[in-house]
LOKOL-640121 format. One line per 3 residues: number of its first residue (from 1); for each residue x, z, y of N, C-alpha, C. Coordinates in nm, 2 decimals. Atoms other than C-alpha are relative to their C-alpha. Example, Ala and Ser with C-alpha at 12.3 -4.5 7.8 and 13.67 -1.06 7.14 Angstrom:
<recs>
1 = 0.09/0.00/-0.12/1.23/0.78/-0.45/0.09/0.00/0.12 ~ -0.09/0.00/-0.11/1.37/0.71/-0.11/-0.08/0.08/0.11;
</recs>
This chain:
<recs>
1 = 0.09/0.00/-0.12/0.00/0.00/0.00/0.09/0.00/0.12 ~ -0.07/0.01/-0.12/0.13/-0.10/0.34/-0.04/0.11/0.10 ~ 0.03/-0.10/-0.10/0.16/0.16/0.62/-0.09/-0.06/0.11;
4 = 0.08/0.04/-0.11/-0.10/0.15/0.89/0.08/-0.02/0.13 ~ -0.07/0.02/-0.12/0.03/0.00/1.21/-0.09/0.02/0.12 ~ 0.08/-0.03/-0.11/-0.10/0.14/1.53/0.00/-0.11/0.10;
7 = 0.00/0.10/-0.10/-0.21/-0.10/1.80/-0.08/0.06/0.12 ~ 0.07/-0.05/-0.12/-0.33/-0.04/2.16/-0.15/-0.04/-0.02 ~ 0.14/0.02/0.01/-0.71/-0.01/2.18/-0.05/-0.14/0.04;
10 = 0.05/0.13/-0.05/-0.74/-0.33/2.38/0.03/-0.11/-0.10 ~ -0.03/0.10/0.10/-0.57/-0.53/2.11/-0.10/0.01/-0.12 ~ 0.09/-0.02/0.11/-0.79/-0.38/1.84/-0.14/-0.05/0.03;
13 = 0.14/0.05/-0.03/-1.11/-0.46/2.02/-0.01/-0.15/0.00 ~ 0.01/0.14/0.00/-1.02/-0.82/2.04/0.05/-0.06/-0.13 ~ -0.05/0.05/0.13/-0.89/-0.85/1.68/-0.12/0.01/-0.10;
16 = 0.10/-0.01/0.11/-1.13/-0.94/1.39/0.04/0.11/-0.10 ~ -0.02/-0.10/0.09/-1.17/-0.66/1.14/0.07/-0.05/-0.12 ~ -0.07/0.04/0.12/-0.92/-0.69/0.86/0.04/0.13/-0.07;
19 = -0.03/-0.12/0.08/-0.87/-0.44/0.58/0.11/-0.03/-0.09 ~ -0.10/0.02/0.10/-0.57/-0.39/0.36/-0.06/0.06/-0.13 ~ 0.05/-0.05/0.13/-0.69/-0.36/0.00/0.10/0.08/-0.07;
22 = -0.08/-0.08/0.09/-0.55/-0.10/-0.23/-0.03/-0.02/-0.14 ~ 0.03/0.03/0.13/-0.56/-0.25/-0.57/0.01/0.12/-0.09 ~ 0.00/-0.11/0.09/-0.65/0.01/-0.83/-0.02/0.14/0.07;
25 = 0.01/-0.12/-0.07/-0.71/0.27/-0.56/-0.15/0.00/0.06 ~ 0.13/-0.01/-0.07/-1.03/0.40/-0.39/0.02/0.00/0.14 ~ 0.00/0.00/-0.15/-1.10/0.35/-0.03/0.07/-0.13/0.05;
28 = -0.06/0.11/-0.07/-0.95/0.10/0.22/0.08/0.06/0.12 ~ -0.08/-0.04/-0.12/-0.70/0.12/0.50/-0.01/-0.12/0.10 ~ 0.00/0.11/-0.10/-0.71/-0.07/0.83/0.14/-0.07/-0.01;
31 = -0.12/0.08/0.01/-0.45/-0.34/0.84/-0.03/-0.14/-0.02 ~ 0.02/0.14/0.02/-0.41/-0.70/0.75/-0.04/-0.03/-0.14 ~ 0.05/0.04/0.13/-0.60/-0.85/0.47/-0.08/-0.13/0.01;
34 = 0.08/0.12/0.00/-0.78/-1.17/0.37/-0.14/0.04/0.03 ~ 0.14/-0.04/-0.02/-1.12/-1.13/0.53/-0.10/-0.04/-0.11 ~ 0.08/0.03/0.11/-1.27/-1.31/0.24/-0.01/0.10/-0.11;
37 = 0.00/-0.11/0.11/-1.17/-1.02/0.01/-0.05/0.13/0.05 ~ 0.04/-0.13/-0.06/-1.31/-0.75/0.24/-0.11/0.06/-0.08 ~ 0.11/-0.06/0.08/-1.61/-0.70/0.02/0.04/0.07/-0.12;
40 = -0.04/-0.08/0.12/-1.40/-0.57/-0.26/0.07/0.13/0.04 ~ -0.06/-0.12/-0.05/-1.27/-0.29/-0.05/-0.08/0.12/-0.02 ~ 0.07/-0.13/0.00/-1.37/0.08/-0.04/-0.06/0.04/-0.13;
43 = 0.06/-0.06/0.11/-1.42/0.27/-0.35/0.00/-0.09/-0.13 ~ -0.01/0.08/0.12/-1.33/0.00/-0.60/0.12/0.04/-0.08 ~ -0.11/-0.04/0.09/-1.12/0.17/-0.86/-0.06/0.04/-0.13;
46 = 0.05/-0.05/0.13/-1.14/0.30/-1.21/-0.08/0.13/0.02 ~ 0.07/-0.13/-0.02/-1.29/0.62/-1.06/-0.13/-0.02/0.06 ~ 0.12/0.02/-0.06/-1.58/0.46/-0.89/-0.09/-0.09/-0.08;
49 = 0.09/0.08/0.08/-1.89/0.30/-1.03/0.03/-0.15/0.03 ~ -0.02/0.14/-0.02/-1.86/-0.07/-1.08/-0.11/-0.07/0.08 ~ 0.10/0.07/-0.09/-2.04/-0.32/-0.86/-0.12/-0.04/-0.08;
52 = 0.12/0.03/0.08/-2.27/-0.39/-1.16/-0.06/0.12/-0.06 ~ 0.06/-0.12/0.05/-2.36/-0.03/-1.23/-0.15/0.00/0.03 ~ 0.15/-0.01/-0.01/-2.73/0.02/-1.29/-0.03/0.13/0.07;
55 = 0.03/-0.13/-0.06/-2.90/0.28/-1.08/-0.04/0.10/-0.11 ~ 0.03/-0.11/0.09/-2.96/0.62/-1.24/-0.14/-0.01/-0.05 ~ 0.13/0.00/0.06/-3.26/0.68/-1.46/-0.11/0.02/0.11;
58 = 0.10/-0.02/-0.10/-3.57/0.65/-1.24/0.03/-0.08/0.13 ~ -0.04/0.08/-0.12/-3.39/0.42/-0.99/0.06/0.09/0.11 ~ -0.06/-0.07/-0.11/-3.21/0.51/-0.67/0.00/-0.09/0.12;
61 = -0.01/0.07/-0.13/-3.21/0.41/-0.31/0.14/-0.06/0.02 ~ -0.14/0.04/-0.02/-2.83/0.39/-0.32/0.04/-0.09/-0.12 ~ -0.05/0.09/0.10/-2.67/0.10/-0.50/0.15/0.00/0.00;
64 = -0.14/-0.01/0.00/-2.31/0.15/-0.61/0.07/-0.12/0.05 ~ -0.06/0.12/-0.05/-2.23/-0.21/-0.53/0.01/-0.01/0.15 ~ 0.00/0.00/-0.15/-2.31/-0.15/-0.16/0.13/0.06/0.05;
67 = -0.13/-0.06/-0.05/-1.99/0.06/-0.13/0.10/-0.11/0.02 ~ -0.09/0.11/0.00/-1.79/-0.25/-0.20/-0.02/-0.09/0.12 ~ 0.04/0.09/-0.11/-1.96/-0.42/0.10/0.04/0.07/0.13;
70 = -0.03/-0.08/-0.12/-1.83/-0.16/0.35/0.08/-0.09/0.10 ~ -0.07/0.08/-0.09/-1.59/-0.41/0.50/-0.08/-0.10/0.08 ~ 0.09/0.09/-0.07/-1.88/-0.62/0.61/-0.07/0.06/0.12;
73 = 0.06/-0.06/-0.12/-1.98/-0.38/0.88/0.04/-0.07/0.13 ~ -0.05/0.08/-0.12/-1.78/-0.60/1.12/-0.06/-0.14/0.01 ~ 0.05/0.14/0.01/-1.97/-0.91/1.03/-0.07/-0.05/0.13;
76 = 0.06/0.04/-0.12/-2.18/-0.91/1.35/0.06/0.06/0.12 ~ -0.07/-0.07/-0.12/-1.97/-0.68/1.57/0.15/0.03/-0.04 ~ -0.14/-0.02/0.05/-1.60/-0.73/1.47/0.08/0.10/0.10;
79 = -0.08/-0.09/-0.10/-1.47/-0.55/1.79/-0.03/0.14/-0.03 ~ 0.04/-0.14/0.02/-1.67/-0.23/1.72/0.05/0.04/-0.14 ~ -0.05/-0.03/0.13/-1.58/-0.24/1.35/0.15/0.02/0.00;
82 = -0.15/-0.01/-0.01/-1.21/-0.29/1.44/0.03/0.13/0.07 ~ -0.03/-0.12/-0.07/-1.22/0.00/1.68/-0.03/0.12/-0.10 ~ 0.03/-0.11/0.10/-1.38/0.22/1.40/0.11/0.01/-0.10;
85 = -0.11/0.00/0.10/-1.12/0.12/1.14/0.13/0.04/0.06 ~ -0.12/-0.04/-0.07/-0.84/0.17/1.39/0.00/0.16/0.01 ~ 0.01/-0.14/-0.01/-0.97/0.52/1.46/0.01/0.07/-0.13;
88 = 0.00/-0.06/0.13/-1.04/0.60/1.10/0.14/0.01/-0.06 ~ -0.14/0.01/0.05/-0.69/0.49/1.00/0.09/0.10/0.06 ~ -0.08/-0.10/-0.07/-0.53/0.71/1.26/-0.03/0.14/-0.04;
91 = 0.05/-0.13/0.04/-0.74/1.01/1.16/0.05/0.03/-0.14 ~ -0.03/-0.02/0.14/-0.67/0.97/0.79/0.15/0.00/-0.03 ~ -0.14/0.01/0.02/-0.29/0.91/0.83/0.06/0.14/-0.01;
94 = -0.07/-0.13/0.00/-0.04/1.19/0.75/0.03/0.04/0.15 ~ -0.03/-0.05/-0.13/0.00/1.41/1.05/0.02/0.15/-0.02 ~ -0.01/-0.14/0.03/-0.03/1.79/1.07/-0.06/0.03/-0.14;
97 = 0.06/-0.01/0.14/-0.25/1.76/0.76/0.04/-0.13/-0.07 ~ -0.04/0.12/0.08/-0.15/1.53/0.48/-0.13/-0.08/-0.04 ~ 0.11/0.08/0.04/-0.37/1.25/0.35/-0.07/0.07/-0.12;
100 = 0.05/-0.07/0.11/-0.42/1.46/0.04/-0.10/0.11/0.05 ~ 0.08/-0.10/-0.06/-0.56/1.75/0.25/-0.12/-0.06/0.07 ~ 0.11/0.06/-0.07/-0.77/1.52/0.46/-0.10/-0.06/-0.09;
103 = 0.09/0.05/0.10/-0.92/1.35/0.16/-0.08/0.11/-0.07 ~ 0.07/-0.11/0.05/-1.01/1.69/0.02/-0.11/0.05/0.10 ~ 0.10/-0.03/-0.11/-1.18/1.78/0.35/-0.11/-0.10/0.00;
106 = 0.10/0.10/-0.01/-1.35/1.45/0.35/-0.10/0.01/-0.12 ~ 0.08/-0.01/0.12/-1.48/1.50/-0.01/-0.10/0.11/0.02 ~ 0.09/-0.11/-0.02/-1.63/1.84/0.09/-0.11/-0.04/0.11;
109 = 0.09/0.04/-0.10/-1.79/1.69/0.40/-0.10/-0.10/-0.06 ~ 0.09/0.10/0.06/-1.93/1.40/0.20/-0.11/0.07/-0.08 ~ 0.10/-0.08/0.08/-2.10/1.65/-0.03/-0.10/0.07/0.09;
112 = 0.08/-0.07/-0.09/-2.23/1.85/0.26/-0.10/-0.09/0.07 ~ 0.08/0.10/-0.07/-2.37/1.54/0.43/-0.08/-0.09/-0.10 ~ 0.07/0.07/0.11/-2.49/1.40/0.09/0.01/-0.15/0.01;
115 = -0.02/0.14/0.00/-2.33/1.06/0.12/0.06/-0.05/-0.13 ~ -0.05/0.04/0.13/-2.30/0.91/-0.23/0.11/-0.11/0.01 ~ -0.11/0.10/-0.01/-2.08/0.62/-0.11/0.13/0.07/0.03;
118 = -0.12/-0.08/-0.04/-1.83/0.87/0.05/0.04/0.08/-0.12 ~ -0.03/-0.08/0.12/-1.85/1.09/-0.26/0.07/-0.09/-0.11 ~ -0.06/0.09/0.10/-1.77/0.79/-0.49/0.14/-0.04/0.05;
121 = -0.12/0.04/-0.05/-1.49/0.67/-0.27/0.11/0.11/0.01 ~ -0.09/-0.11/-0.02/-1.33/1.00/-0.19/0.03/0.08/-0.13 ~ -0.03/-0.05/0.13/-1.36/1.13/-0.55/0.12/-0.07/-0.06;
124 = -0.11/0.09/0.06/-1.14/0.84/-0.66/0.13/0.02/0.08 ~ -0.12/-0.02/-0.09/-0.90/0.89/-0.36/0.06/0.13/-0.03 ~ -0.06/-0.13/0.04/-0.86/1.26/-0.44/0.07/0.00/-0.13;
127 = -0.07/0.01/0.13/-0.78/1.18/-0.80/0.12/-0.08/0.01 ~ -0.12/0.08/-0.02/-0.54/0.91/-0.70/0.11/0.07/0.07 ~ -0.10/-0.08/-0.08/-0.36/1.16/-0.47/0.04/0.12/-0.08;
130 = -0.05/-0.11/0.09/-0.32/1.40/-0.76/-0.08/0.13/0.01 ~ 0.08/-0.12/0.00/-0.59/1.65/-0.68/-0.07/0.03/-0.13 ~ 0.06/-0.04/0.12/-0.73/1.84/-0.97/-0.15/0.02/0.01;
133 = 0.15/-0.03/0.00/-1.10/1.88/-1.07/-0.02/0.14/0.06 ~ 0.02/-0.13/-0.05/-1.06/2.25/-0.99/0.01/0.01/0.16 ~ -0.02/0.00/-0.14/-0.93/2.18/-0.64/-0.12/-0.07/0.07;
136 = 0.11/0.08/-0.06/-1.20/1.92/-0.57/-0.13/0.09/-0.01 ~ 0.12/-0.08/0.01/-1.48/2.15/-0.70/0.00/0.13/0.09 ~ -0.01/-0.12/-0.10/-1.35/2.45/-0.49/-0.03/-0.05/0.14;
139 = 0.04/0.06/-0.13/-1.37/2.23/-0.18/-0.15/-0.02/0.01 ~ 0.14/0.03/0.00/-1.72/2.12/-0.27/-0.08/0.14/0.01 ~ 0.07/-0.13/-0.01/-1.82/2.49/-0.32/0.01/0.06/0.14;
142 = -0.02/-0.04/-0.14/-1.68/2.57/0.03/-0.11/-0.07/0.08 ~ 0.10/0.08/-0.08/-1.90/2.29/0.17/-0.14/0.05/-0.03 ~ 0.13/-0.05/0.04/-2.20/2.42/-0.03/-0.03/0.14/0.06;
145 = 0.02/-0.14/-0.06/-2.15/2.78/0.09/-0.03/-0.01/0.15 ~ 0.02/0.02/-0.14/-2.12/2.66/0.45/-0.14/-0.06/0.03 ~ 0.13/0.06/-0.01/-2.43/2.44/0.41/-0.11/0.10/-0.02;
148 = 0.10/-0.11/0.02/-2.63/2.74/0.27/0.00/0.09/0.12 ~ 0.00/-0.09/-0.12/-2.51/2.96/0.56/-0.06/-0.06/0.12 ~ 0.05/0.07/-0.11/-2.60/2.70/0.81/-0.16/0.00/-0.01;
151 = 0.14/0.00/0.02/-2.95/2.67/0.67/-0.06/0.14/0.02 ~ 0.05/-0.14/-0.02/-2.99/3.05/0.66/0.01/0.05/0.14 ~ -0.01/-0.05/-0.14/-2.86/3.12/1.01/-0.11/-0.06/0.09;
154 = 0.11/0.05/-0.08/-3.13/2.88/1.14/-0.13/0.07/-0.03 ~ 0.13/-0.07/0.02/-3.39/3.10/0.98/-0.02/0.11/0.11 ~ 0.03/-0.09/-0.11/-3.34/3.33/1.28/-0.10/-0.06/0.10;
157 = 0.10/0.06/-0.08/-3.55/3.08/1.47/-0.14/0.03/-0.05 ~ 0.13/-0.03/0.07/-3.83/3.13/1.22/-0.03/0.15/0.03 ~ 0.02/-0.14/-0.02/-3.78/3.51/1.25/-0.05/0.03/0.14;
160 = 0.05/-0.02/-0.14/-3.82/3.48/1.63/-0.14/-0.04/0.01 ~ 0.14/0.04/-0.01/-4.15/3.30/1.59/-0.09/0.11/-0.07 ~ 0.08/-0.10/0.07/-4.27/3.56/1.34/-0.01/0.13/0.09;
163 = -0.01/-0.11/-0.08/-4.16/3.84/1.57/-0.09/-0.02/0.13 ~ 0.08/0.03/-0.11/-4.33/3.67/1.87/-0.15/0.01/-0.03 ~ 0.14/0.00/0.04/-4.66/3.63/1.68/-0.04/0.14/-0.02;
166 = 0.03/-0.14/0.03/-4.65/3.99/1.56/-0.02/0.08/0.13 ~ 0.01/-0.07/-0.13/-4.59/4.11/1.92/-0.13/-0.04/0.07 ~ 0.12/0.04/-0.07/-4.87/3.90/2.05/-0.13/0.05/-0.06;
169 = 0.11/-0.05/0.07/-5.11/4.03/1.79/-0.02/0.15/0.01 ~ 0.01/-0.15/-0.02/-5.05/4.40/1.88/-0.04/0.03/0.14;
</recs>
């Protein structure tokens, strides 16, 4: 996989979206690639469902094959897609946090936000980066605990309504 090359924002906005494909890996990286092959990007690895995977029993709104179409987001707005991929690439590159740490955080966020495409892609990426099942599940449990806490802390709004109604009835 080639390293991401940073470009000034002005250049990125005027450049068609091109992705560098990572054969045998999950996910995609901003960079130079053949635009005709963009649809095979993102989540296409031995860890992700194949493009021909059938939906789960009972059907599903999400089609695994759609993940492979992620590169097409620039079809009608290449400048905006280019800006997104430039930003995404810079965020996910090694910095104070490693790509491994960022992928683990991303996996947890994907579960909290319930994005099956991100879960598919980032599960494979985490495995490719050497993360264990136990590490991945611990991160998912952190996301689940925070999600539960977020739901519960919002219950204080309900308690406020209950208290206000009780005070009004006395």
